[in-house]
C-alpha positions as CSV (number, residue, x, y, z in Angstrom):
1,M,10.6,35.4,-5.5
2,L,10.6,34.0,-1.9
3,K,13.8,33.0,0.0
4,T,13.3,29.9,2.1
5,H,14.1,31.8,5.3
6,E,11.3,34.2,4.5
7,L,8.8,31.4,4.9
8,V,7.1,31.2,8.3
9,K,8.9,29.0,10.8
10,T,6.4,26.1,10.6
11,F,6.5,22.7,9.2
12,E,6.0,24.3,5.8
13,G,9.2,26.3,6.3
14,Q,11.1,23.2,7.3
15,A,9.8,21.4,4.2
16,A,10.8,24.2,1.9
17,H,14.3,24.2,3.4
18,A,14.6,20.5,3.0
19,V,13.5,20.6,-0.6
20,R,15.8,23.4,-1.5
21,Q,18.8,21.6,0.1
22,L,18.0,18.5,-1.8
23,L,17.6,20.1,-5.2
24,E,20.6,22.4,-4.9
25,Q,22.8,19.3,-4.7
26,V,21.9,18.4,-8.3
27,P,24.6,19.9,-10.6
28,A,22.1,20.6,-13.4
29,I,20.1,22.8,-11.0
30,G,22.5,24.3,-8.6
31,P,21.8,27.1,-6.0
32,D,20.6,29.6,-8.6
33,G,18.2,27.2,-10.3
34,V,15.6,27.0,-7.5
35,E,13.0,29.7,-7.2
36,F,10.1,29.7,-4.7
37,V,7.1,31.7,-5.8
38,R,3.8,32.6,-4.1
39,N,1.0,30.3,-5.1
40,P,-1.5,32.4,-7.1
41,L,-4.3,30.2,-6.0
42,Q,-5.9,30.8,-2.6
43,G,-7.4,28.6,0.2
44,D,-7.6,24.9,-0.6
45,N,-7.2,25.4,-4.4
46,G,-3.5,24.9,-4.7
47,A,-0.3,23.3,-3.4
48,D,1.4,24.6,-0.3
49,L,4.6,25.5,-2.3
50,V,5.3,26.2,-5.9
51,I,8.9,25.9,-7.1
52,H,10.2,27.0,-10.5
53,L,13.3,25.1,-11.5
54,N,15.8,25.9,-14.2
55,V,17.3,22.5,-15.3
56,D,20.0,23.1,-17.9
57,G,18.0,26.0,-19.4
58,R,14.6,24.1,-19.2
59,E,11.9,25.2,-16.8
60,K,10.2,22.7,-14.5
61,I,7.4,23.4,-12.0
62,L,7.2,21.5,-8.8
63,L,4.0,21.5,-6.8
64,V,4.8,20.7,-3.1
65,E,2.3,19.6,-0.6
66,C,3.5,19.7,3.1
67,K,1.7,17.5,5.6
68,F,3.3,16.8,9.0
69,S,1.5,13.4,9.3
70,G,2.6,10.7,6.8
71,Q,0.1,8.1,7.8
72,L,-1.2,6.2,4.8
73,R,-4.8,7.6,5.0
74,N,-3.4,11.2,4.9
75,V,-0.9,10.3,2.2
76,R,-3.6,8.9,-0.1
77,A,-5.8,12.0,0.3
78,Q,-2.8,14.3,-0.5
79,L,-1.8,12.3,-3.5
80,H,-5.3,12.7,-4.9
81,Q,-5.0,16.5,-4.5
82,L,-1.5,16.6,-6.0
83,R,-2.5,14.7,-9.1
84,H,-5.5,17.0,-9.6
85,W,-3.2,20.1,-9.4
86,M,-0.6,18.5,-11.7
87,S,-3.3,17.9,-14.3
88,H,-4.5,21.6,-14.1
89,A,-1.1,23.3,-13.9
90,E,0.1,25.6,-16.6
91,G,3.2,23.9,-18.1
92,E,4.8,20.6,-17.2
93,A,4.4,20.1,-13.4
94,M,5.5,17.4,-11.0
95,G,4.0,16.8,-7.5
96,I,6.1,16.3,-4.4
97,L,4.8,15.3,-1.0
98,V,6.7,16.3,2.1
99,A,6.0,14.8,5.5
100,S,7.8,14.4,8.8
101,Y,8.1,10.6,8.1
102,L,6.9,8.4,5.3
103,S,6.9,4.6,5.9
104,P,8.0,2.3,3.1
105,E,4.3,1.7,2.4
106,A,3.7,5.4,2.0
107,Q,6.7,5.8,-0.2
108,A,5.5,3.0,-2.5
109,L,2.1,4.7,-2.7
110,C,3.9,7.9,-3.9
111,R,5.9,6.0,-6.5
112,D,2.8,4.2,-7.8
113,N,1.0,7.6,-8.2
114,G,3.9,9.2,-10.0
115,V,4.6,11.7,-7.2
116,G,7.9,12.5,-5.7
117,F,8.4,12.5,-1.9
118,L,10.7,13.7,0.8
119,D,10.5,13.3,4.6
120,L,12.5,15.1,7.3
121,E,14.2,11.8,8.2
122,G,16.0,11.8,4.9
123,N,14.0,9.5,2.7
124,A,13.5,11.0,-0.7
125,R,12.7,10.2,-4.3
126,I,12.4,12.9,-7.0
127,V,12.8,11.9,-10.6
128,F,12.2,14.0,-13.7
129,D,13.9,15.1,-16.9
130,G,17.2,13.2,-16.3
131,V,17.2,14.2,-12.6
132,F,17.2,11.2,-10.3
133,I,17.3,11.7,-6.5
134,E,16.7,8.7,-4.3
135,R,17.6,8.2,-0.6
136,R,16.5,5.6,1.9
137,V,17.1,5.8,5.6
138,E,16.7,2.5,7.6
139,G,14.6,2.4,10.7
140,K,11.8,4.5,12.1
141,P,12.1,7.8,13.9
142,P,11.7,7.8,17.7
143,A,8.2,9.4,17.6
144,E,7.0,6.7,15.2
145,R,8.4,4.0,17.4
146,R,6.8,5.5,20.5
147,E,3.5,5.7,18.7
148,L,3.7,2.0,17.7
149,K,4.7,0.9,21.1
150,S,1.7,2.8,22.5
151,L,-0.6,1.0,20.1
152,F,0.7,-2.4,21.3
153,K,0.6,-1.7,25.1
154,P,-1.4,-4.2,27.2
155,K,-4.8,-2.6,27.1
156,S,-4.6,-1.9,23.4
157,A,-3.2,-5.4,22.8
158,Q,-6.4,-6.9,24.3
159,V,-8.4,-5.1,21.6
160,L,-6.0,-6.2,18.8
161,R,-6.0,-9.8,19.9
162,V,-9.8,-9.9,19.8
163,M,-9.8,-8.5,16.3
164,L,-7.1,-10.8,15.0
165,R,-9.0,-13.8,16.2
166,S,-11.6,-13.1,13.6
167,P,-10.2,-10.5,11.1
168,A,-13.3,-10.9,8.8
169,K,-15.6,-9.8,11.6
170,A,-16.8,-6.2,11.7
171,W,-17.0,-4.6,15.1
172,R,-19.1,-1.8,16.6
173,V,-17.1,0.2,19.1
174,A,-19.3,-0.8,22.0
175,N,-19.2,-4.5,21.1
176,L,-15.4,-4.4,20.7
177,A,-14.9,-2.6,24.0
178,A,-17.1,-5.2,25.8
179,A,-15.3,-8.2,24.1
180,A,-11.8,-6.8,25.0
181,N,-12.9,-5.5,28.5
182,V,-11.6,-1.9,27.8
183,S,-13.2,1.5,27.7
184,L,-15.1,3.0,24.7
185,G,-12.5,5.8,24.6
186,H,-9.7,3.3,24.4
187,V,-11.3,1.5,21.5
188,S,-11.9,4.8,19.7
189,N,-8.2,5.7,19.9
190,I,-7.2,2.3,18.5
191,R,-9.8,2.6,15.8
192,A,-8.3,5.9,14.7
193,A,-4.8,4.5,14.7
194,L,-5.8,1.5,12.6
195,L,-7.6,3.6,10.1
196,D,-4.7,6.1,9.8
197,R,-2.4,3.2,8.9
198,E,-5.1,1.6,6.6
199,W,-4.9,-1.6,8.6
200,A,-8.7,-1.3,9.1
201,A,-11.6,0.1,7.2
202,V,-15.1,1.2,8.1
203,Q,-17.8,-1.1,6.7
204,P,-21.6,-0.7,7.0
205,D,-21.4,-3.3,9.9
206,G,-18.5,-1.6,11.7
207,L,-14.8,-1.7,11.9
208,L,-13.0,-4.4,9.9
209,L,-9.4,-5.4,9.7
210,N,-8.4,-5.3,6.1
211,A,-4.6,-5.7,6.5
212,P,-4.1,-8.2,9.4
213,D,-0.7,-9.2,8.1
214,A,0.6,-5.7,8.1
215,L,-0.7,-5.2,11.6
216,L,0.9,-8.4,12.8
217,D,4.2,-7.6,11.1
218,A,4.3,-4.2,12.8
219,W,3.4,-5.7,16.2
220,R,6.1,-8.3,15.8
221,D,8.7,-5.7,15.0
222,A,7.8,-3.6,18.0
223,Y,7.1,-6.4,20.4
224,E,8.5,-6.5,23.8
225,P,8.3,-9.5,26.3
226,L,5.3,-9.6,28.6
227,S,6.2,-7.8,31.8
228,G,6.0,-9.8,35.0
229,E,7.9,-12.0,37.4
230,R,9.8,-14.8,35.8
231,L,10.4,-17.8,37.9
232,G,12.5,-20.9,37.2
233,F,11.7,-24.3,38.6
234,Y,12.8,-27.9,38.2
235,T,10.6,-30.9,37.9
236,T,11.4,-34.6,37.6
237,L,8.3,-35.2,35.5
238,H,8.7,-35.6,31.7
239,G,6.6,-36.7,28.7
240,K,3.2,-38.2,29.5
241,A,3.7,-37.9,33.2
242,F,4.3,-34.2,32.9
243,E,1.3,-33.8,30.5
244,D,-1.0,-35.7,32.9
245,A,0.1,-33.6,35.9
246,A,-0.4,-30.4,33.9
247,R,-3.9,-31.4,33.0
248,R,-4.7,-32.0,36.7
249,A,-3.3,-28.5,37.5
250,F,-5.5,-26.9,34.8
251,E,-8.5,-28.8,36.1
252,A,-7.8,-27.8,39.7
253,C,-7.6,-24.1,38.8
254,G,-11.2,-24.1,37.6
255,D,-12.6,-20.7,38.0
256,D,-10.2,-19.8,40.9
257,G,-7.0,-19.2,38.9
258,S,-5.5,-18.6,35.5
259,L,-3.0,-20.8,33.9
260,M,-1.8,-21.6,30.3
261,F,1.1,-22.9,28.3
262,A,3.1,-20.2,26.5
263,S,5.9,-19.8,23.9
264,F,7.5,-23.1,22.8
265,S,5.1,-25.1,25.0
266,A,2.0,-23.5,23.5
267,A,3.4,-24.0,20.0
268,T,3.8,-27.7,20.7
269,W,0.0,-27.9,21.1
270,L,-0.9,-25.4,18.4
271,A,1.5,-26.3,15.6
272,P,4.3,-28.8,16.6
273,Y,7.6,-27.8,15.1
274,A,10.5,-28.8,17.4
275,R,10.5,-29.4,21.2
276,A,12.4,-27.1,23.5
277,G,14.3,-28.3,26.5
278,S,12.0,-26.4,29.0
279,Q,8.3,-25.9,29.5
280,F,6.9,-22.4,29.5
281,L,3.7,-21.3,31.2
282,L,1.9,-18.1,32.3
283,A,0.1,-18.2,35.7
284,D,-1.5,-15.9,38.2
285,G,-0.9,-16.6,41.9
286,A,-3.5,-19.3,42.2
287,G,-2.4,-21.0,39.0
288,L,1.2,-21.0,40.3
289,D,0.2,-22.7,43.4
290,R,-1.5,-25.4,41.4
291,L,1.6,-25.9,39.3
292,R,3.8,-26.2,42.3
293,E,1.4,-28.8,43.7
294,F,0.9,-31.0,40.7
295,L,4.1,-30.7,38.8
296,K,6.2,-31.1,42.0
297,L,8.1,-27.9,41.2
298,A,11.3,-27.2,43.1
299,P,13.1,-23.8,43.0
300,A,16.1,-23.9,40.6
301,S,18.9,-21.4,40.3
302,K,20.4,-23.7,37.8
303,G,19.1,-26.4,35.5
304,E,15.6,-25.0,35.4
305,N,13.2,-26.9,33.1
306,V,10.0,-25.1,33.9
307,I,9.7,-21.3,33.4
308,V,6.6,-19.7,34.8
309,T,5.9,-16.0,34.2
310,V,3.4,-14.3,36.5
311,P,2.3,-11.4,34.2
312,R,1.7,-7.9,35.5
313,D,-1.3,-7.5,33.2
314,P,-4.0,-10.2,33.8
315,G,-5.7,-9.3,30.6
316,I,-3.4,-11.7,28.8
317,F,-5.5,-14.6,30.2
318,R,-8.5,-13.4,28.3
319,D,-6.8,-14.6,25.1
320,R,-6.6,-18.3,26.3
321,V,-7.4,-21.0,23.8
322,E,-7.9,-24.8,24.3
323,P,-6.3,-26.6,21.3
324,V,-7.4,-29.9,23.0
325,Q,-9.7,-30.4,25.9
326,G,-8.1,-29.6,29.3
327,I,-5.0,-27.9,27.9
328,G,-4.9,-24.1,27.9
329,C,-2.5,-22.1,25.7
330,T,-1.8,-18.6,24.7
331,S,-3.5,-17.8,21.4
332,P,-1.7,-18.3,18.0
333,V,-1.1,-14.6,17.8
334,Q,0.3,-14.2,21.2
335,T,2.4,-17.4,20.8
336,Y,3.7,-16.1,17.5
337,L,4.8,-12.8,19.1
338,D,6.5,-14.6,22.0
339,L,8.4,-17.0,19.7
340,S,9.5,-14.1,17.4
341,I,11.8,-12.8,20.1
342,A,13.1,-16.2,21.2
343,G,16.2,-16.4,19.1
344,E,16.7,-18.0,15.7
345,H,15.0,-21.3,16.7
346,G,12.1,-19.3,18.0
347,R,11.7,-17.3,14.9
348,A,11.6,-20.4,12.8
349,A,9.0,-21.9,15.1
350,A,7.0,-18.6,14.9
351,E,6.9,-18.6,11.1
352,H,5.8,-22.3,11.0
353,L,3.0,-21.6,13.5
354,R,1.9,-18.5,11.5
355,R,1.6,-20.6,8.3
356,E,-0.2,-23.4,10.1
357,T,-2.6,-21.6,12.4
358,L,-3.2,-18.1,11.1
359,S,-5.4,-18.9,8.1
360,W,-5.7,-15.2,7.0
361,S,-1.9,-14.9,7.0
362,R,0.1,-14.9,3.8
């Protein structure tokens, strides 16, 4: 018999300790009912840990697979292995997958495959012979949040916006890099992250988004406002007079500047829901000059009705769309993200826009 502390101080050791602590809390098992044994199989032919349980005098075998990464692609592969070992075990055996963190999607995959799970964040579900253990911890661990934020940083976002414009399109790495104006290495890193989460799949023609909704949901949940200088102005122009002046500003920019409506203002053109009291735009330096000129903008410390953000990352302007001739807006995806953090009214407008403009969305 092996004591947990005798296991090497690796993730496998942490997993063994976590499993023991969880099982010993079950009155029908107790501290004397958990026995770790050496796996008689060698190499890749058996589970990482084998546990013999005594549950009210009945023996139960648990086959435990320990994998640090709980990404969906890894989970699916390990579940296939566990089900194979369960079917070839001597006696009645149950599989348990242990990872550092298992997302709700990964947990559901375990349940669907009849395998128990435990992660080091505290999520767990182990059910057999009258034993029912289930715990759920809200939120994501810091490492997972950092990884997601990295996936949605500006350069990566350029790639994702390109893909979300046409989710049914398959991309070669070189073509995607060119379309998003980023390096091949950057696209390769994003490709790996999307595949690990099963948000994308490799097809004969290239990389294809197969879960755009899941990707957009995760992006929304991790989204942070565009970084840049926020400027408030006041204009006396309203209604058609404002629209005509904005068109002249767009036309005057030509190829010399970048300018587009954003947030509530973009939504007004893409999928009208409810007007906001202010106009929202993104502009570079030249675009801002045109706005000042044509909209007769005056600086406003109070009572601002035009908010212009000069983004730190100019890549956002590559995602410009023209819902009508002469009017530039942030894309439906970018507009959706900006609205999603704009309070209750913004969230309602975001969901309306998603239903109306993102045809691949649920």
